[in-house]
C-alpha positions as CSV (number, residue, x, y, z in Angstrom):
1,M,19.3,13.5,34.5
2,P,18.0,17.0,35.1
3,G,14.6,17.5,36.5
4,Y,11.9,20.2,36.5
5,V,12.5,23.4,38.4
6,N,10.6,23.5,41.7
7,D,6.8,23.6,41.0
8,A,7.0,24.9,37.4
9,P,4.4,23.7,34.9
10,A,5.5,20.9,32.6
11,L,5.3,23.4,29.7
12,S,4.9,27.2,29.5
13,V,4.5,29.0,26.2
14,E,4.8,32.7,26.6
15,G,4.0,35.0,23.7
16,V,5.6,32.8,21.1
17,S,5.8,33.5,17.4
18,Y,7.4,31.9,14.4
19,R,7.5,32.8,10.7
20,F,8.4,31.0,7.6
21,G,9.6,33.8,5.3
22,N,6.7,36.3,5.2
23,V,4.1,33.8,6.6
24,D,3.1,33.6,10.2
25,A,3.2,30.0,11.3
26,V,2.6,30.8,15.0
27,R,1.5,34.2,16.3
28,N,1.8,35.4,19.9
29,V,0.7,32.1,21.5
30,T,0.5,31.7,25.2
31,L,-0.5,28.6,27.1
32,S,0.5,26.4,30.0
33,V,0.4,22.6,30.5
34,A,0.1,21.3,34.0
35,R,2.2,18.3,35.1
36,G,0.6,14.9,34.7
37,T,-2.1,16.0,32.3
38,I,-2.9,15.5,28.6
39,F,-3.1,18.8,26.6
40,G,-4.5,18.4,23.1
41,L,-4.0,20.8,20.1
42,V,-6.8,20.8,17.6
43,G,-7.7,23.1,14.7
44,S,-7.6,23.6,11.0
45,D,-4.8,22.3,8.7
46,G,-1.9,24.8,8.6
47,A,-3.0,26.4,11.8
48,G,0.5,26.1,13.3
49,K,0.1,23.1,15.6
50,S,3.1,21.2,14.2
51,T,5.3,24.3,14.3
52,L,4.4,24.9,18.0
53,L,5.2,21.3,18.8
54,R,8.5,21.5,17.1
55,M,9.4,24.6,19.1
56,A,8.4,22.8,22.3
57,A,10.7,19.9,21.3
58,T,13.6,22.3,20.7
59,M,13.6,21.6,17.0
60,L,12.9,25.2,16.2
61,K,13.8,28.4,18.1
62,P,11.0,30.9,18.6
63,A,11.3,34.1,16.7
64,A,9.7,35.9,19.7
65,G,8.6,34.9,23.2
66,R,9.9,31.9,25.0
67,I,9.1,28.3,25.8
68,L,9.9,26.7,29.2
69,V,10.0,23.0,29.8
70,G,9.7,22.3,33.5
71,G,11.0,25.8,34.1
72,L,14.0,25.5,31.8
73,D,14.2,27.8,28.8
74,T,14.4,25.9,25.5
75,A,16.7,28.7,24.1
76,T,19.4,28.3,26.8
77,H,18.9,24.7,28.2
78,K,18.4,22.8,25.0
79,A,20.7,19.9,26.0
80,G,19.1,19.4,29.4
81,I,15.6,19.7,28.0
82,K,16.2,16.9,25.5
83,A,16.7,14.5,28.4
84,L,13.2,15.6,29.7
85,I,11.2,15.2,26.6
86,G,10.2,12.5,24.1
87,Y,9.1,13.7,20.6
88,M,7.3,11.7,18.0
89,P,6.7,13.6,14.7
90,Q,4.1,12.8,12.2
91,R,6.5,10.5,10.3
92,F,8.6,8.8,12.9
93,G,11.9,7.3,11.8
94,L,11.6,3.6,12.3
95,Y,14.1,1.4,10.6
96,Q,11.9,-0.6,8.2
97,D,14.4,-3.4,7.7
98,L,15.0,-4.0,11.4
99,T,12.7,-6.1,13.5
100,V,10.5,-4.7,16.3
101,E,13.0,-5.8,18.9
102,E,16.0,-4.4,16.9
103,N,14.3,-1.0,16.6
104,I,13.6,-0.7,20.3
105,D,17.1,-2.0,21.1
106,F,18.5,0.8,19.0
107,F,16.7,3.4,21.0
108,L,17.7,1.7,24.3
109,D,21.3,1.9,23.1
110,I,21.0,5.6,22.2
111,F,19.9,6.4,25.8
112,G,22.5,4.1,27.3
113,I,19.9,1.9,29.1
114,A,21.5,-1.4,30.0
115,G,21.3,-4.5,32.3
116,A,18.1,-5.3,34.2
117,E,16.6,-1.9,33.6
118,R,16.9,-2.4,29.9
119,K,15.2,-5.7,30.0
120,A,12.4,-4.3,32.2
121,R,11.7,-1.3,30.0
122,K,11.7,-3.4,26.8
123,A,9.1,-5.7,28.3
124,L,7.1,-2.9,29.8
125,Y,6.8,-0.7,26.6
126,L,6.4,-3.6,24.1
127,G,3.8,-5.0,26.5
128,F,1.9,-1.7,26.7
129,S,2.0,-1.6,22.9
130,N,0.8,-5.3,22.5
131,L,3.9,-5.9,20.4
132,L,5.6,-8.7,22.4
133,P,4.2,-11.4,20.0
134,F,5.8,-9.6,17.0
135,T,9.3,-8.9,18.2
136,E,10.9,-10.8,15.3
137,R,8.7,-9.1,12.6
138,Q,10.4,-6.4,10.5
139,A,9.0,-2.9,11.1
140,G,8.3,-2.5,7.4
141,N,5.9,-5.5,7.6
142,L,3.8,-4.0,10.4
143,S,0.4,-2.4,9.9
144,G,0.1,1.3,10.2
145,G,-1.3,1.1,13.7
146,M,1.4,-1.3,14.9
147,K,4.1,1.0,13.4
148,Q,2.7,3.9,15.4
149,K,2.7,1.9,18.6
150,L,6.3,0.8,18.0
151,G,7.3,4.4,17.4
152,L,5.6,5.3,20.7
153,A,7.4,2.5,22.5
154,C,10.8,3.7,21.2
155,V,10.1,7.2,22.3
156,L,9.0,6.0,25.8
157,V,12.1,3.9,26.6
158,H,14.0,6.7,28.3
159,E,10.8,7.6,30.3
160,P,10.5,11.3,29.4
161,K,8.7,13.7,31.7
162,L,7.0,15.5,28.8
163,L,5.8,13.5,25.8
164,I,5.2,15.5,22.6
165,L,3.2,13.8,19.8
166,D,2.3,15.3,16.4
167,E,-1.0,13.7,15.1
168,P,0.3,10.2,16.1
169,T,-2.9,8.4,15.0
170,N,-3.5,10.1,11.7
171,G,-4.7,7.5,9.2
172,V,-4.7,4.7,11.8
173,D,-7.7,2.4,12.0
174,P,-10.2,2.9,14.9
175,V,-9.1,-0.1,17.0
176,S,-5.4,0.9,16.8
177,R,-6.4,4.5,17.7
178,Q,-8.2,3.2,20.8
179,E,-5.3,1.1,21.8
180,F,-2.9,4.0,21.3
181,W,-4.9,6.2,23.6
182,E,-5.2,3.5,26.2
183,I,-1.3,3.6,26.3
184,L,-1.4,7.4,26.7
185,G,-3.9,7.0,29.5
186,K,-1.6,4.6,31.3
187,M,1.4,6.9,30.9
188,R,-0.6,9.8,32.4
189,E,-1.5,7.6,35.3
190,R,2.3,7.1,35.8
191,G,2.7,10.8,36.0
192,M,3.8,11.7,32.5
193,T,2.7,14.9,30.9
194,I,1.5,14.6,27.3
195,L,1.2,17.3,24.6
196,V,-0.5,16.0,21.5
197,S,-2.0,17.3,18.3
198,T,-4.9,15.4,16.8
199,A,-7.2,15.6,13.8
200,Y,-9.8,13.5,15.6
201,L,-12.2,15.3,18.0
202,D,-13.1,12.1,19.8
203,E,-9.5,12.1,20.9
204,G,-9.8,15.7,21.9
205,E,-12.5,14.6,24.3
206,R,-9.9,12.4,26.1
207,C,-7.7,15.4,26.9
208,D,-7.7,17.3,30.1
209,R,-7.4,20.6,28.2
210,L,-7.6,21.5,24.6
211,G,-6.0,24.4,22.7
212,L,-7.8,25.4,19.5
213,M,-5.5,26.9,16.9
214,H,-6.5,28.7,13.7
215,R,-4.5,30.9,11.3
216,A,-1.4,30.7,13.5
217,A,-3.2,31.9,16.6
218,L,-4.5,30.2,19.7
219,L,-8.3,30.9,19.8
220,D,-9.1,29.1,23.0
221,A,-7.6,26.9,25.7
222,A,-9.9,25.1,28.1
223,A,-11.3,21.8,29.2
224,P,-13.3,20.1,26.3
225,A,-16.5,20.4,28.3
226,E,-16.0,24.2,28.6
227,I,-15.3,24.6,24.9
228,R,-18.5,22.7,23.9
229,A,-20.6,24.0,26.8
230,R,-23.2,25.9,24.5
231,F,-23.1,23.3,21.7
232,A,-24.4,19.8,20.9
233,N,-20.8,18.5,20.6
234,L,-17.2,19.5,20.3
235,E,-17.2,19.6,16.5
236,E,-20.0,22.2,16.4
237,A,-18.2,24.3,19.0
238,I,-14.9,24.3,17.2
239,V,-16.4,25.0,13.8
240,S,-18.4,27.9,15.3
241,R,-15.4,29.4,17.0
242,I,-13.3,29.2,13.8
243,Q,-16.1,30.8,11.7
244,E,-16.4,33.5,14.3
245,A,-12.6,34.2,14.1
246,D,-12.7,34.3,10.3
247,A,-15.6,36.8,10.4
248,E,-13.7,39.0,12.8
249,L,-10.7,38.9,10.5
250,A,-12.8,39.8,7.5
251,S,-14.4,42.7,9.3
252,D,-11.0,44.1,10.4
253,T,-9.7,43.7,6.9
254,F,-12.7,45.6,5.5
255,K,-12.2,48.4,8.0
256,L,-8.6,48.8,6.7
């Protein structure tokens, strides 16, 4: 399996843009994600977070700029990068009529993991997800939180270096959200790098760094404590920064 290039960051996004027709989805975004950290993307709906994650996961090719995963360009090393990443979209494709164990076996088969290693990984990731008591239950009969944890376990079985998650806890109950983030914390302790978008600012506080996106642009990228330094909480800080950006845009439009 290919690895990262020397001491390159886990992810580098360099002046990246993407358009859907005449609409800017991502506009001139630059950011860097250090290895072994959790980088969170927050912001308004339609800000471009999902599009940026899909580009990082090699699902979309940037219209401008470039994205490097571990020093490898997503435009020229797509096959190699796929071995380095795990990607979980908002609607992950579990097989509803298969059991928990059959779903994870399917992904183990895809990645060619066999023998003792297969048994160990199945036990490890179903254990992390608290799904070992439910291995015979069909995925379609799981709760929303359990489905998300099963999806995460399936993504983790090939032990990616960079885990990319698009609002993985959206609509999930608070207890399941807490358990999901405990799993992410354990994966970070094992050296995994995690890029995650979230609609929940309490989850944003759990990240090492946050990127705030609005209207296709990256407004800020810093530690949560830095972003909320002058405010009572992270929510007030983010709302203020978005309002400030909208005011600047309105002022520029008026000048035109």
